[in-house]
Every structure is written in C-alpha cells, then in structure tokens.
C-alpha positions as CSV (number, residue, x, y, z in Angstrom):
1,M,-0.6,-66.5,-283.0
2,I,-2.2,-63.1,-283.3
3,I,-5.7,-62.3,-281.9
4,D,-7.5,-59.1,-282.7
5,L,-10.2,-57.8,-280.4
6,V,-12.2,-54.8,-281.4
7,D,-14.1,-52.6,-278.9
8,T,-13.1,-55.0,-276.1
9,T,-12.7,-55.3,-272.4
10,T,-10.0,-56.4,-270.0
11,H,-12.0,-59.5,-269.1
12,S,-12.2,-60.5,-272.8
13,I,-8.5,-59.9,-273.2
14,E,-7.7,-62.2,-270.2
15,D,-10.0,-64.9,-271.5
16,A,-8.3,-64.7,-274.9
17,L,-4.8,-64.9,-273.3
18,T,-5.8,-68.0,-271.3
19,A,-7.4,-69.7,-274.3
20,A,-4.4,-69.0,-276.5
21,R,-1.9,-70.4,-274.0
22,H,-4.1,-73.5,-273.5
23,R,-4.4,-74.2,-277.2
24,M,-0.6,-73.8,-277.7
25,G,0.2,-75.9,-274.6
26,G,2.2,-73.1,-273.0
27,P,2.4,-72.4,-269.3
28,A,-0.2,-70.1,-267.7
29,V,2.3,-68.9,-265.1
30,G,6.1,-68.4,-265.1
31,K,6.1,-64.7,-266.0
32,V,8.4,-62.7,-263.7
33,L,7.1,-59.3,-264.3
34,T,4.8,-57.0,-266.4
35,L,6.5,-54.5,-268.7
36,V,4.2,-51.6,-269.6
37,I,5.3,-49.6,-272.7
38,V,3.8,-46.2,-273.3
39,T,4.3,-45.5,-276.9
40,T,2.9,-44.2,-280.2
41,E,1.8,-46.1,-283.3
42,A,5.0,-44.9,-285.1
43,D,7.3,-46.2,-282.4
44,Q,5.6,-49.3,-281.2
45,Y,7.3,-51.7,-283.6
46,D,10.9,-51.0,-282.4
47,A,9.8,-50.9,-278.7
48,L,8.0,-54.2,-279.0
49,R,10.9,-55.8,-280.8
50,A,13.4,-54.8,-278.2
51,S,11.1,-55.8,-275.3
52,A,10.3,-59.2,-276.9
53,E,14.0,-59.9,-277.2
54,A,14.5,-58.9,-273.5
55,S,11.7,-61.2,-272.5
56,R,13.9,-64.2,-273.4
57,E,15.9,-63.3,-270.3
58,H,13.0,-62.0,-268.3
59,P,9.7,-63.8,-269.2
60,S,7.1,-61.1,-269.1
61,R,3.7,-60.0,-270.0
62,I,4.3,-57.0,-272.3
63,I,1.5,-54.4,-272.5
64,A,1.9,-51.7,-275.0
65,V,-0.3,-48.7,-274.4
66,I,-1.0,-46.7,-277.6
67,P,-3.2,-43.6,-277.0
68,R,-5.2,-42.7,-280.1
69,G,-7.9,-40.0,-280.6
70,S,-9.1,-38.6,-277.3
71,D,-12.0,-36.9,-279.1
72,E,-13.4,-40.1,-280.5
73,A,-15.9,-42.5,-278.9
74,T,-14.5,-44.3,-275.9
75,R,-13.3,-47.8,-276.7
76,M,-10.4,-50.1,-276.6
77,D,-9.0,-52.3,-279.3
78,A,-6.5,-55.1,-278.4
79,E,-4.0,-57.1,-280.4
80,I,-2.6,-60.1,-278.7
81,H,0.6,-61.9,-279.7
82,V,1.4,-65.3,-278.2
83,A,4.2,-67.4,-279.7
84,E,5.6,-70.8,-278.8
85,A,9.2,-69.7,-279.4
86,R,8.9,-66.7,-277.0
87,P,8.0,-66.8,-273.3
88,G,5.3,-64.4,-272.1
89,E,2.7,-62.5,-274.1
90,I,2.4,-59.2,-275.9
91,V,-0.8,-57.2,-275.7
92,L,-1.2,-54.0,-277.7
93,L,-3.9,-51.7,-276.3
94,R,-5.2,-49.0,-278.6
95,L,-7.2,-46.5,-276.5
96,Y,-9.8,-44.0,-277.7
97,G,-11.9,-41.3,-276.1
98,L,-11.8,-41.0,-272.3
99,L,-9.5,-44.1,-272.0
100,V,-6.7,-42.0,-273.4
101,R,-6.6,-40.1,-270.1
102,H,-7.3,-43.2,-267.9
103,A,-5.1,-45.9,-269.3
104,E,-4.3,-47.2,-265.8
105,S,-7.9,-48.4,-265.5
106,V,-7.4,-50.9,-268.2
107,V,-3.8,-51.8,-267.6
108,L,-4.2,-52.6,-263.8
109,P,-6.4,-55.7,-264.3
110,L,-3.9,-57.0,-266.9
111,L,-0.8,-56.9,-264.6
112,V,0.7,-60.3,-263.7
113,P,-0.5,-61.1,-260.2
114,D,2.1,-60.9,-257.4
115,A,4.8,-59.8,-259.8
116,P,6.6,-56.5,-260.2
117,A,5.7,-54.0,-262.9
118,V,8.0,-51.8,-265.0
119,T,6.8,-48.9,-267.0
120,W,8.9,-47.7,-270.0
121,W,8.5,-44.6,-272.1
122,P,10.8,-45.4,-275.2
123,R,10.9,-41.9,-276.5
124,F,9.1,-38.9,-274.9
125,A,9.8,-38.8,-271.2
126,P,6.9,-37.4,-269.2
127,E,7.5,-34.4,-266.9
128,R,7.1,-36.4,-263.8
129,P,7.3,-40.2,-264.4
130,G,6.5,-41.1,-260.8
131,D,3.4,-39.0,-260.8
132,E,2.0,-40.5,-264.0
133,P,-0.9,-42.9,-263.4
134,L,0.9,-45.6,-265.3
135,G,4.1,-44.7,-263.5
136,R,2.5,-45.2,-260.1
137,L,1.6,-48.8,-261.0
138,A,5.3,-49.7,-261.4
139,Q,8.3,-50.4,-259.1
140,R,10.6,-49.1,-261.8
141,R,10.0,-46.3,-264.4
142,V,12.3,-46.2,-267.4
143,T,12.6,-43.2,-269.6
144,D,15.0,-42.2,-272.5
145,A,16.0,-38.5,-272.5
146,A,17.8,-39.0,-275.8
147,G,14.5,-39.5,-277.5
148,N,13.3,-36.0,-276.6
149,A,13.6,-32.9,-278.8
150,D,15.6,-31.3,-276.0
151,P,17.5,-34.1,-274.3
152,L,19.3,-32.0,-271.7
153,G,16.1,-30.1,-270.8
154,A,14.4,-33.5,-270.4
155,L,17.3,-34.6,-268.1
156,D,17.0,-31.5,-266.0
157,R,13.2,-32.1,-265.6
158,L,13.8,-35.7,-264.7
159,G,16.3,-34.7,-262.0
160,K,13.9,-32.3,-260.4
161,A,11.0,-34.8,-260.5
162,Y,13.1,-37.9,-259.4
163,L,11.5,-40.5,-257.2
164,P,13.0,-43.8,-256.1
165,G,12.5,-46.3,-258.9
166,D,13.2,-43.8,-261.8
167,T,15.9,-44.5,-264.3
168,D,16.9,-43.5,-267.8
169,L,18.4,-45.4,-270.7
170,S,20.9,-42.6,-271.1
171,W,22.4,-43.8,-267.8
172,T,22.1,-47.5,-268.8
173,R,24.2,-46.8,-272.0
174,L,27.1,-45.8,-269.6
175,T,27.4,-49.2,-267.8
176,Q,30.4,-50.3,-269.8
177,W,32.1,-46.9,-269.6
178,R,31.5,-46.7,-265.9
179,S,32.9,-50.2,-265.3
180,L,36.0,-49.3,-267.3
181,L,36.5,-46.0,-265.5
182,A,35.9,-47.5,-262.1
183,V,38.8,-49.9,-262.7
184,E,41.1,-47.1,-263.7
185,L,40.2,-44.9,-260.8
186,D,40.7,-47.8,-258.4
187,R,44.3,-48.0,-259.4
188,P,46.9,-45.7,-257.8
189,H,46.9,-42.4,-259.6
190,G,47.8,-38.7,-259.2
191,E,45.3,-36.0,-258.3
192,V,42.5,-35.7,-260.8
193,T,41.9,-32.0,-261.5
194,G,39.5,-32.2,-264.5
195,A,38.3,-34.2,-267.4
196,A,36.9,-33.7,-270.9
197,I,34.2,-35.9,-272.5
198,A,33.8,-35.7,-276.2
199,A,30.3,-36.5,-277.5
200,E,27.6,-35.4,-279.9
201,P,25.9,-32.1,-279.0
202,R,23.3,-32.4,-276.3
203,N,24.1,-36.0,-275.5
204,P,22.5,-36.8,-272.2
205,S,24.8,-39.8,-271.5
206,A,27.8,-37.5,-271.7
207,V,26.6,-35.1,-269.1
208,L,25.6,-38.0,-266.8
209,L,29.0,-39.5,-267.2
210,G,30.6,-36.1,-266.3
211,A,28.4,-35.7,-263.2
212,W,29.3,-39.2,-262.1
213,L,33.0,-38.6,-262.6
214,A,32.7,-35.3,-260.7
215,S,31.2,-37.1,-257.7
216,R,33.9,-39.9,-257.7
217,P,37.4,-38.8,-258.7
218,G,46.9,-39.3,-264.4
219,E,46.3,-41.9,-266.7
220,P,47.7,-41.4,-270.2
221,D,45.1,-40.9,-273.0
222,R,43.8,-44.2,-274.4
223,Q,41.4,-45.1,-277.1
224,V,38.8,-47.8,-276.1
225,A,36.4,-49.4,-278.5
226,L,33.0,-49.9,-276.9
227,Y,30.1,-50.6,-279.2
228,R,26.8,-48.8,-279.0
229,R,24.5,-51.3,-277.3
230,R,21.1,-52.1,-278.8
231,E,17.9,-51.0,-277.1
232,A,17.0,-54.7,-276.3
233,E,20.2,-55.0,-274.3
234,L,19.5,-51.8,-272.4
235,I,16.0,-52.7,-271.4
236,A,17.1,-56.2,-270.5
237,E,19.7,-54.7,-268.1
238,E,17.2,-52.5,-266.5
239,L,14.8,-55.5,-265.9
240,R,17.6,-57.3,-264.0
241,R,17.3,-54.9,-261.0
242,L,14.1,-53.5,-259.6
243,E,15.6,-51.6,-256.6
244,P,16.2,-47.9,-256.7
245,D,19.5,-46.8,-258.3
246,D,21.0,-44.2,-256.0
247,V,24.1,-43.7,-258.1
248,Y,21.9,-42.7,-261.0
249,R,20.0,-40.3,-258.7
250,E,23.2,-38.6,-257.6
251,A,24.4,-38.2,-261.2
252,L,21.1,-37.1,-262.5
253,Q,20.6,-34.4,-259.8
254,G,24.2,-33.3,-259.8
255,W,25.0,-32.7,-263.5
256,P,23.7,-29.1,-263.8
257,Q,26.0,-28.0,-261.0
258,N,29.1,-30.1,-261.9
259,V,29.1,-30.2,-265.7
260,V,29.5,-27.3,-268.2
261,V,28.5,-28.1,-271.8
262,R,30.7,-26.4,-274.4
263,G,29.7,-27.3,-277.9
264,P,30.3,-30.9,-278.6
265,L,32.4,-31.3,-275.5
266,S,31.1,-31.8,-272.0
267,M,33.7,-30.4,-269.5
268,I,33.9,-31.2,-265.8
C-alpha cells in the first residue's frame, strides 16, 4: 500500500500510518528502531531497497529524508509504504523551503517511541556526523566514505570529527577480512615486520584495514575468495549493534599515521 500526502504535517503522517496498519491488520508496535536515511532523489531507491531488506532482520520504521529546493515555498510531501510481507513502515519525506535546513523538526515526532534511532548517509558523508541535527537524534550514525568524490579525504575528516556512535560502511566491509586475519594472527607466527594490501586506488576500506593491522600485529601467501557484500547486508550488520565501536575509532584515527598509500597499494 502506498499513500501520498502533499503539503502535509507529521500529525497527518502518523494518522495515515496508524490507519494503514489497522486496515491491513498489521501490528501497531513491534518495531525495534527507527532508521533515518538522509539521501537524494537519485539515490533513494537503492538506499530504501537495502534498508527494507535489512528490516526483515530488524523491524524498523524507515524514514528517508530527501531535501529538495531550499528556495521554494516551505512544505513537506510524504510518501508512505506499508506492506503485509514486510515488517515496519517506510516514510519518504520530501522537504522544501526552510524545512531543508530543519529536517530534524519533522523527523523527531516520527521516531518510534522508546526505541533507538540510527541515521544513515548512504553516499555523501557530512563533515561532522555527530554535530548534524539528524545525527544528534541517533544513537548510531552510519556513513560511507566510499561514496564521496574523495574517499580518503572524507575518511580523514570523519576521523577528526569522530564521536562515540559513529561508524562507516568502509569499516563494515572489512568484517570478514578482519575475522580471517584475526584467526591467522592468533596462531603462533614469527615477527610481523610489514604488510602490503592491494586494492583499488583511494579505497577507504584498504587504509582502514592497514591501520587496524598496524595496531594489532610469517604466514605464506594465500589467496582467499571473499565476495563483496551487498549494501543490505552491511546496513543489517550495523543495526545489530548500537554501542560505540572503539576498534573502528582506533583504526579511523590511526590510519593517516600508520598507512602510506602508494598508487593502488596501501603499505603499512
């Protein structure tokens, strides 16, 4: 079921959500968190598809905030998606005028009561996620440095602005690699004097992996096939834990000192 509300209010959105769930016989409660997505019109489809898939594991109210023209008359249009086959709800908020700069004022009343909130920027990471109004609403703030024009520059800025609760999908993409490497490093081995990580140029996951290895280190070279995980799997993993990730903080803030990037190779 899709409900379109033009020039609407948060009260009207809540009424529409309640009525839709009542008509479909779905539960009014049971959502474990609110996922706020700050995105653009061009990127909202992929972000919503990934978050909707993740909501099967984490029933959520998903709120996509799409800033439109700030020089237009102030108004908010909403698009509500409620489906029997999927837990939770999806609310797209298209903001115009002054609301573009005050999105938190319309998102706050729509948060699931007494449940944590997570804010996700799928592409363009803000300078200081924890200081963003929508970031301050959340227990966890998820960025993706890989979506920026200068991924390593974005990673550097995120490190300087880090606050407990910040994380980045460039780090989440390393979970399987870190698990594999942790097993190898836990075995008896000789002194580790260096390592080379081959990756695409300016790959933020590569430098984070290098920084993590530099903070935690014989074996013969091996080839390991690890598939590139889909965005839905990444965001689902981040929603499993809402406490601060201190290991991410150490790697994020340590990479400029411990990793030297040389062409397509990150050397530590």
